N, C-alpha and C positions, 0 to 999 in steps of 0.2 A: 510668288515670284521671287526668286533669289536676288538678294542685293549685295553688292561688293563694294570694299572700300580698297584704295590703291595707295601704294607708297613707293616713291622713286628715291633711290639713293645714289649718291655719286661715288664710285670706286675709281680711285686715283691710279692705283697700281695697274700695271699690265697683267693679263692673265697668262702667266708663264708658269713654267714648273715651279720656280721658288716661291710664287705668290699663291699657288693653288691651295696650300694647306691654310693660309690665312682666309682666303675666300670661302673655302670649305666650312670653316668655324663660323663665319659670318652667316652663311646660307643655313648651318645648322641652328644657329641662335634664333634666326627670323623664322625658320620652320618651327621651332619648338613654341613660338608666339603664334601659331597659326597662318603665317605668310607663306605664300607660294610664289617661287620666282616664275614670272611668265615670259620675261624677255631680258636680254641684255643688248644695249644699244651703244656702240662705240661712237666716241666723238672724236673726230679726226682733225688734224691741223696739217695744212701744206707746208712742206719744208723746202727750203730752197738751199740745197746742200752745195752744189756747184753751179757754176753760170748756167749751165743748159741741162742740168739734172734736178728734176723735181719728185718728190714722193710724199706720200701720206703717211702720217704717223698718228697712232691712237693716243690721244692726250689723257683721256679718262673714259670709263664706261658708266653708263647709266644702268642701274639695275631696277627693274619694274616688277613689283610684287602685287599679289592681290590676296585678299581673305574675305571669307563669307561673314557678313554682318548678320549676327543673331538677333 
């Protein structure tokens, strides 16, 4: 039976065009250590911008990785 270990990292930057290169470098680094990205879970915060206007804003992302335990 296969056994897995997991790693959760907090990624503070939004995943927009200017941050993609930094995220790509991070994923490449973890991939070279055997970690596979399995999910990105955005963490939202409710913002009250105007009296009757509310919206959700991503504050950070949780990156969930796994790798096979040998």
